[in-house]
C-alpha positions in Angstrom: -32.4 20.8 -12.9 -30.6 23.3 -12.0 -32.4 27.1 -12.7 -31.1 30.1 -14.5 -31.4 33.5 -15.8 -32.2 33.7 -19.4 -31.7 36.9 -20.6 -32.9 39.3 -23.4 -29.5 40.5 -25.2 -28.7 41.8 -28.7 -25.9 39.9 -30.7 -23.2 42.4 -29.8 -24.1 42.1 -26.0 -23.8 38.4 -26.3 -20.5 38.4 -27.7 -19.0 40.8 -25.4 -20.2 38.9 -22.8 -18.6 36.2 -23.9 -16.2 36.7 -26.8 -15.8 33.3 -27.6 -19.6 32.6 -28.3 -20.2 31.4 -32.1 -23.8 32.7 -33.1 -25.7 31.7 -35.9 -27.5 34.3 -38.6 -29.9 32.7 -40.3 -30.4 33.2 -43.4 -34.2 33.0 -43.6 -36.2 36.2 -43.9 -38.1 37.4 -41.0 -41.9 37.2 -41.1 -44.2 40.6 -41.4 -40.9 42.4 -41.9 -39.5 42.4 -39.3 -40.7 45.5 -37.7 -40.1 46.1 -34.5 -43.4 46.1 -32.0 -43.5 48.0 -29.0 -43.9 45.1 -26.3 -45.5 47.8 -23.6 -47.8 48.8 -25.1 -52.0 48.0 -24.2 -53.4 44.6 -25.2 -56.5 43.1 -23.8 -55.9 39.0 -22.6 -58.4 37.2 -24.3 -61.6 36.5 -22.3 -61.3 33.0 -22.6 -58.2 32.7 -21.3 -59.3 35.3 -19.2 -61.4 32.7 -17.9 -59.1 30.3 -16.8 -57.8 32.9 -14.2 -58.8 31.0 -10.8 -58.5 35.5 -9.0 -56.6 38.6 -11.1 -54.6 40.5 -8.8 -55.6 43.7 -9.7 -52.9 46.0 -7.4 -51.2 46.6 -11.4 -52.7 46.5 -14.9 -53.4 43.2 -15.9 -51.0 43.9 -19.0 -48.2 45.7 -17.6 -45.0 44.3 -17.8 -42.2 44.9 -15.4 -39.0 42.4 -14.3 -39.9 40.2 -11.4 -37.0 39.2 -9.0 -36.5 36.1 -6.3 -34.7 33.9 -4.4 -35.2 32.0 -1.0 -36.7 34.9 1.0 -38.3 37.2 -1.1 -40.1 37.7 -4.6 -40.0 41.2 -5.8 -41.7 43.1 -9.1 -40.4 46.3 -10.4 -43.4 47.7 -13.2 -40.7 48.4 -16.2 -43.3 52.3 -16.1 -41.7 52.8 -12.4 -38.5 52.8 -14.3 -38.5 54.3 -16.8 -39.9 57.2 -14.6 -36.4 56.7 -12.7 -34.5 57.7 -15.7 -34.0 53.7 -16.2 -32.9 52.4 -13.1 -33.7 52.1 -10.0 -31.1 50.5 -7.2 -32.8 48.7 -4.4 -32.6 46.4 -1.0 -34.4 43.4 -2.7 -34.3 42.3 0.5 -32.4 43.6 3.4 -29.3 41.7 2.4 -29.0 42.4 -1.5 -28.8 45.6 -2.8 -29.6 45.3 -6.8 -29.7 47.7 -10.0 -32.3 47.3 -12.3 -32.2 48.5 -15.7 -33.6 49.5 -19.2 -31.3 47.8 -21.3 -30.6 50.1 -24.1 -29.9 47.8 -26.2 -33.0 45.9 -26.3 -35.6 48.6 -23.9 -35.7 45.3 -21.6 -35.9 45.6 -17.9 -32.6 43.1 -16.0 -30.9 43.0 -12.6 -27.7 42.7 -10.9 -26.7 42.1 -7.8 -24.4 45.9 -6.5 -22.3 46.9 -4.1 -23.7 51.0 -4.9 -26.4 52.9 -3.7 -27.6 55.2 -6.7 -26.4 55.1 -10.1 -27.1 56.7 -13.6 -27.0 56.8 -17.4 -24.2 58.2 -19.1 -24.8 57.3 -22.4 -25.0 53.9 -22.7 -23.2 53.2 -20.2 -24.4 53.1 -17.0 -22.3 54.9 -14.1 -22.7 53.4 -10.7 -20.9 55.1 -7.2 -19.7 52.3 -7.1 -17.1 53.3 -8.9 -18.1 50.4 -11.4 -19.5 50.6 -14.7 -21.9 48.5 -17.0 -21.4 49.0 -20.3 -23.6 46.2 -22.9 -24.0 44.2 -20.2 -20.5 44.2 -19.3 -19.3 45.2 -15.9 -15.8 47.1 -15.3 -14.5 48.0 -11.9 -13.3 51.6 -11.1 -9.9 50.8 -12.6 -11.0 48.9 -16.2 -11.0 46.3 -15.3 -14.0 43.3 -16.2 -15.8 41.5 -13.2 -18.5 38.8 -13.0 -22.2 39.9 -12.8 -23.6 38.5 -10.5 -27.4 38.5 -11.1 -30.4 37.5 -9.1 -33.0 34.8 -10.2 -35.6 37.1 -12.7 -37.8 36.9 -15.8 -38.8 39.8 -17.5 -43.2 39.3 -17.2 -46.4 40.6 -17.6 -47.8 41.6 -14.4 -50.7 39.3 -14.4 -48.4 36.1 -15.4 -45.9 37.6 -12.4 -49.0 37.7 -9.7 -50.5 34.4 -10.2 -47.2 32.7 -10.0 -46.4 34.5 -7.0 -49.1 35.8 -5.2 -47.6 36.6 -1.8 -45.2 39.4 -4.6 -44.1 42.8 -3.4 -44.4 45.6 -5.6 -41.4 48.4 -5.7 -40.8 51.5 -7.5 -44.7 52.7 -7.9 -43.8 54.9 -5.1 
């Protein structure tokens, strides 16, 4: 079975990325009133659940959220706090062969990453401007001429630190100093 990314996105982002997409919208009410809770507020692992973890990696806070990237060569974890401190975007050498832009999506607040030739990037409103002339808008990448180009993404997982570290104990941590 192939492995692919399952990205967090709004319906608008999905339609921008895939114009022919059909979306089903439920007429059922959202339980709990539909209030949006912060994904990175402080939480604790249940002590019974914590007892099932063989050995916890204490290099980062247990419940911290971030995005983990991986390929055949490397596993790298980027904390959301580090992305925020970098004004919402980091450009990093992932593995010596691939440069990635890791950003906090303005529509969902979740961290996402894509391969790039750029060396720096900055937010201009809801558009991510990269120094190679490309622009990311609503999850869609455009070249310097405004033509849509394919976004190529590394395998990635939006996750809490403890889960990533248990899955990839040899992981590197980037963007935190």
